[in-house]
C-alpha positions in Angstrom: 0.0 0.0 0.0 1.4 3.4 -1.0 1.9 6.0 1.8 -0.9 8.3 0.6 -3.4 5.5 0.7 -2.1 4.3 4.1 -2.5 7.9 5.4 -6.2 7.8 4.4 -7.3 4.4 5.6 -6.1 4.0 9.2 -4.8 1.0 11.0 -8.2 -0.6 11.4 -9.3 -0.4 7.8 -11.1 -3.5 6.8 -12.3 -4.3 10.4 -16.1 -4.4 10.6 -17.7 -3.6 13.9 -21.4 -4.4 14.6 -22.3 -1.9 17.4 -25.5 -2.6 19.5 -24.6 0.0 22.1 -26.2 3.2 23.2 -25.7 6.2 25.3 -22.0 6.6 26.2 -19.6 3.7 27.2 -20.2 1.6 24.1 -20.5 4.4 21.6 -17.3 5.9 23.0 -15.5 2.6 22.5 -16.7 2.2 18.9 -16.1 5.8 18.0 -12.4 5.3 18.9 -12.3 2.4 16.5 -14.1 4.3 13.8 -11.6 7.1 14.1 -8.9 4.6 13.1 -10.7 3.3 10.0 -13.0 0.6 11.2 -16.4 0.3 9.6 -18.8 0.7 12.5 -22.4 -0.2 11.8 -24.5 1.3 14.6 -27.6 -0.8 15.1 -30.3 1.3 16.7 -33.8 0.6 17.8 -36.7 2.2 15.8 -36.7 5.2 18.2 -32.9 5.6 18.0 -30.2 5.8 20.6 -31.4 7.7 23.7 -28.5 10.2 23.2 -30.3 11.5 20.1 -32.8 13.0 22.6 -30.3 14.3 25.2 -29.2 18.0 24.9 -27.7 20.4 24.4 -29.4 20.7 20.9 -29.0 22.7 17.8 -31.8 22.5 15.3 -32.9 19.2 16.9 -29.4 17.6 16.8 -27.8 16.5 20.0 -24.2 17.6 20.5 -23.5 14.5 22.7 -24.8 12.1 20.0 -22.7 13.8 17.4 -19.5 13.6 19.4 -19.6 9.9 20.3 -21.1 8.6 17.1 -18.9 10.2 14.6 -17.7 8.2 11.6 -20.4 5.6 12.0 -23.2 4.2 9.8 -26.7 3.7 11.1 -28.9 0.7 10.7 -32.2 0.8 12.5 -33.7 -2.6 13.4 -36.6 -3.6 15.6 -35.1 -6.5 17.4 -38.5 -7.4 18.8 -39.2 -8.9 15.4 -37.9 -12.3 14.3 -36.9 -10.8 10.9 -34.7 -8.2 12.5 -33.0 -10.7 14.8 -32.3 -12.9 11.7 -30.7 -9.9 10.0 -28.6 -9.1 13.1 -27.3 -12.6 13.3 -26.5 -12.6 9.6 -24.6 -9.3 9.9 -22.7 -10.7 12.9 -21.5 -13.6 10.7 -19.8 -11.0 8.4 -18.3 -8.9 11.2 -15.0 -9.0 13.0 -16.3 -7.4 16.2 -19.6 -7.1 18.0 -20.1 -4.7 20.9 -23.2 -4.6 23.1 -24.2 -3.0 26.4 -27.5 -4.7 27.1 -28.1 -5.8 30.7 -26.5 -9.2 31.1 -28.6 -12.0 29.6 -30.6 -9.8 27.2 -28.4 -10.3 24.2 -28.6 -14.1 24.6 -32.4 -13.8 24.9 -32.5 -11.9 21.6 -30.4 -14.6 19.9 -27.4 -12.3 19.5 -25.3 -13.5 22.5 -21.7 -14.5 22.3 -22.4 -18.3 22.3 -24.8 -18.2 19.3 -22.8 -15.8 17.3 -19.4 -17.4 17.9 -20.8 -20.8 16.9 -21.4 -19.4 13.5 -18.3 -17.1 13.4 -15.5 -18.5 15.6 -13.2 -15.6 15.0 -15.6 -13.1 16.3 -14.4 -10.7 19.0 -17.5 -9.9 21.2 -17.4 -7.2 23.8 -20.0 -6.9 26.5 -20.0 -3.6 28.4 -22.1 -3.3 31.6 -22.1 -1.6 34.9 -21.0 -4.5 37.1 -19.9 -7.2 34.6 -21.6 -10.4 33.4 -21.1 -12.2 36.8 -21.2 -11.2 40.5 -23.9 -10.3 43.0 -24.7 -7.0 41.3 -24.6 -8.2 37.7 -28.3 -7.6 37.1 -28.4 -4.2 38.8 -29.0 -1.1 36.6 -25.9 1.0 36.4 -25.3 4.6 35.6 -22.0 6.5 35.7 -22.9 8.2 39.0 -23.6 4.8 40.6 -20.3 3.4 39.2 -18.4 6.3 40.7 -20.2 5.8 44.0 -19.6 2.1 44.3 -16.0 2.0 43.0 -14.7 4.2 45.8 -13.8 7.0 43.4 -16.4 9.4 44.9 -15.3 8.7 48.4 -11.8 10.1 47.7 -13.1 13.0 45.6 -14.0 16.4 47.1 -13.1 18.6 50.0 -12.1 17.0 53.4 -15.0 18.7 55.2 -17.5 18.3 52.3 -19.5 15.5 50.8 -18.2 12.9 48.4 -18.1 14.5 44.9 -18.7 13.2 41.4 -15.8 13.6 39.0 -16.8 16.3 36.5 -17.2 13.9 33.6 -18.9 10.6 33.1 -15.6 8.8 33.9 -17.1 5.4 34.5 -18.7 5.3 31.1 -15.6 6.7 29.3 -13.1 4.5 31.1 -15.2 1.3 30.4 -15.4 2.4 26.7 -11.6 3.0 26.6 -10.8 -0.3 28.2 -13.2 -2.1 25.8 -11.5 -0.6 22.8 -8.1 -1.7 24.2 -9.3 -5.2 24.9 -10.9 -5.5 21.5 -7.6 -4.6 19.8 -5.7 -7.1 21.9 -8.2 -9.8 21.0 -8.0 -8.9 17.3 -4.2 -9.2 17.5 -4.5 -12.6 19.2 -6.9 -13.7 16.5 -4.3 -13.0 13.8 -2.2 -15.7 15.4 -4.8 -18.2 16.5 -7.9 -17.6 14.3 -10.0 -17.6 17.5 -12.1 -14.8 18.9 -12.9 -13.9 22.5 -15.8 -12.8 24.7 -14.7 -9.7 26.6 -16.5 -8.8 29.8 -16.0 -5.1 30.6 -17.6 -3.5 33.7 -17.8 0.2 34.6 -17.1 -0.4 38.3 -14.1 -2.7 37.5 -12.7 0.0 35.2 -12.9 2.7 37.8 -11.4 0.5 40.5 -8.4 0.0 38.2 -7.9 3.7 38.1 -7.4 4.0 41.9 -3.7 3.0 42.4 -3.1 5.8 44.9 -6.1 5.0 47.0 -5.3 1.3 46.8 -1.7 1.9 47.8 -3.0 3.8 50.9 -5.4 1.0 51.7 -2.5 -1.6 51.3 0.3 0.0 53.3 -0.8 3.4 54.5 -1.1 4.5 58.1 -4.4 6.1 57.4 -7.2 5.0 55.1 -7.8 6.8 51.8 -9.8 10.1 52.3 -10.9 13.2 50.6 -8.1 15.8 50.5 -9.6 18.4 48.1 -7.5 19.8 45.3 -4.2 18.4 46.6 -2.4 15.1 46.2 -2.9 12.7 49.1 0.7 11.6 49.2 2.8 14.5 47.9 3.1 18.2 48.9 2.9 20.9 47.7 0.9 19.2 44.9 -2.5 20.8 44.3 -4.4 24.1 43.9 -3.3 27.2 45.8 -5.1 30.6 46.2 -3.7 33.6 44.4 -5.0 37.2 44.4 -7.4 36.6 41.5 -7.8 32.9 41.4 -5.9 29.7 41.9 -2.7 28.2 40.6 -1.7 24.5 40.6 1.7 23.5 41.9 3.3 20.1 41.2 6.4 19.6 43.5 7.6 16.1 43.9 11.1 16.2 45.2 13.6 18.2 47.3 15.2 20.0 44.3 11.8 21.3 43.1 10.9 22.3 46.6 14.1 24.3 47.0 13.4 26.1 43.7 9.9 26.9 45.0 11.4 28.3 48.3 13.8 30.4 46.4 11.0 31.7 44.1 9.0 32.7 47.2 11.9 34.6 48.6 12.1 32.2 51.5 15.0 29.8 50.7 15.2 28.8 54.4 12.0 26.8 53.9 14.0 24.2 52.1 15.9 23.5 55.3 12.9 23.7 57.6 12.8 20.3 59.4 9.0 20.2 59.0 9.5 20.2 55.2 12.6 18.0 54.9 10.8 15.3 52.9 7.8 14.8 50.8 6.2 12.7 53.6 6.9 15.4 56.1 5.6 18.2 53.9 2.4 16.2 53.5 2.1 15.7 57.2 2.5 19.4 57.7 0.5 20.4 54.7 -1.7 23.0 56.5 1.3 25.0 57.7 3.0 24.8 54.3 -0.2 25.9 52.6 -0.3 29.0 54.8 3.3 29.8 53.9 2.7 29.4 50.1 -0.6 31.2 50.0 0.8 34.1 52.1 3.2 34.7 49.1 0.7 33.9 46.4 -2.0 36.2 47.7 0.2 39.1 46.6 0.3 37.9 43.0 -2.2 37.5 40.2 -2.4 34.0 38.6 -0.6 35.0 35.4 2.3 36.6 37.4 2.6 33.6 39.7 2.7 31.1 36.9 5.3 33.2 35.1 7.6 33.5 38.1 7.2 29.8 39.0 7.9 28.7 35.4 11.0 30.8 35.2 12.2 29.3 38.5 11.7 25.7 37.1 8.7 24.9 39.3 5.9 23.1 37.5 2.8 25.3 37.8 -0.3 26.3 35.8 -3.4 28.4 35.8 -6.7 26.5 35.9 -8.4 27.2 32.5 -12.2 27.4 32.0 -13.4 24.6 29.7 -14.1 27.1 26.9 -10.7 28.7 27.1 -9.0 25.2 27.0 -11.1 24.1 24.0 -10.5 27.3 22.1 -6.8 27.5 22.9 -3.8 27.1 20.7 -2.7 23.8 22.2 -6.0 22.0 21.4 -5.9 23.5 17.9 -2.3 22.5 17.3 -3.1 18.9 18.3 -6.1 18.7 16.1 -8.4 17.4 18.9 -11.6 19.2 17.6 -11.6 19.0 13.8 -14.5 20.6 11.9 -17.0 18.4 10.0 -19.7 19.4 7.5 -23.0 18.3 9.0 -25.8 18.0 6.3 -28.2 20.0 8.5 -26.1 22.1 10.7 -23.2 23.0 8.4 -19.7 23.2 9.9 -19.5 21.9 13.5 -16.6 20.7 15.7 -16.3 17.1 16.6 -13.9 14.9 18.6 -11.0 12.8 17.3 -9.1 10.1 19.2 -6.0 11.8 20.7 -3.2 9.6 19.6 -1.1 10.8 16.6 -0.1 7.8 14.3 2.9 8.5 12.1 1.8 8.7 8.5 -1.9 8.8 9.3 -3.7 12.0 8.4 -6.0 13.6 11.0 -9.1 15.7 10.5 -11.0 13.3 8.2 -13.9 12.9 10.5 -17.5 12.4 9.4 -20.6 13.5 11.3 -22.8 11.1 13.1 -25.4 9.5 10.9 -29.2 10.1 10.8 -31.2 7.3 12.2 -31.4 4.4 9.7 -29.6 6.5 7.1 -27.4 3.7 5.9 -29.7 0.7 6.4 -30.6 -0.1 2.8 -27.0 0.2 1.7 -25.7 -1.9 4.5 -28.2 -4.7 4.0 -27.6 -4.7 0.2 -23.8 -4.6 0.4 -23.2 -7.0 3.3 -26.1 -9.5 3.0 -26.7 -9.2 -0.7 -30.4 -8.2 -0.3 -32.2 -6.7 -3.2 -33.9 -3.3 -3.0 -37.2 -5.2 -3.1 -36.2 -7.4 -0.2 -35.2 -4.4 1.9 -38.5 -2.7 1.0 -40.4 -5.7 2.2 -38.5 -5.7 5.5 -39.3 -2.0 5.9 -42.9 -2.7 5.3 -42.9 -5.4 8.0 -41.4 -2.9 10.4 -38.2 -4.9 11.0 -36.1 -2.2 9.4 -36.4 1.5 9.5 -34.6 3.4 6.8 -33.8 7.1 6.4 -35.4 8.0 9.7 -35.1 11.3 11.6 -31.9 12.4 13.3 
């Protein structure tokens, strides 16, 4: 393959993903794969993915749906009908990957569980994403991101020490499960290249969040005190957190003695580096309230911009805290191509997301907008299953397939 063609196709070109997922975790997973060239067929119910009806909206289009369903094709099937289930099984026979996020057991009852599909397609990689996994005492419990954050322990260590447990400011349980699912799918596809055999991947939101708690788990394992909320600072290192300036806050990241000495010099108090209360990272953390008072007594005389400039010049890692809009509209995001513009058929030019990894030789900024409901149904069934236009029309008349629906 010549370099120009390789730059257009992406490393997952030729991989076909049948995506039965909705809302966030599953669609996020398959969007990452679509970004890299996989053909993702989004199978939606007649009413569409719920995210089509979650705002914010512009001219009836959901921003959330657009962001996590980019680069996909939509096939709307009523899986309550036998005809639609037959189509789904036939499509799975032509796919490399199936991703679903039904409650455990539902896919099997619909006849599209791993056992039935893998019997017909042994090389199939089949990912099941759920709140608690396919096994365990809570497997059948409904799960939302907030519940996953609560039950993983993440909320318990998030927030101010004197305040309530706090949700992380994004749907981290969904997003982490989707990210792990994409990682696991790619590992299973790599294995299939050597063995010819697929896998069933069981991905749980709570499991995924627990795996993101190494600091809290380390404290639970060997710490003198249990993990606890410490606000905007690191539980084990100091000064490592947000500190008040005259007009806002600055974040400091000091991990070692050399960095702390540079901070002390920058503050005009070099003797702090020799203060026995601050002689090690552990001691600085133990004496964090006193050290915070020392630091903020200096910072309260400075604006954020001046503080960041002085600290940077002194070699102390520091930053302002940007509002979301300022971060998204800034030069760094633009330079990295994280929010390329796409031409939406109804909305015109709009921003969308792109996976963040830069692959050498792979062009970025080739995103496509999310599809209208059922927009690709006829083309998918004709191309992948060899159905005639008349056969598709008959399925539409039966209500098994919905084509060219509303966005």
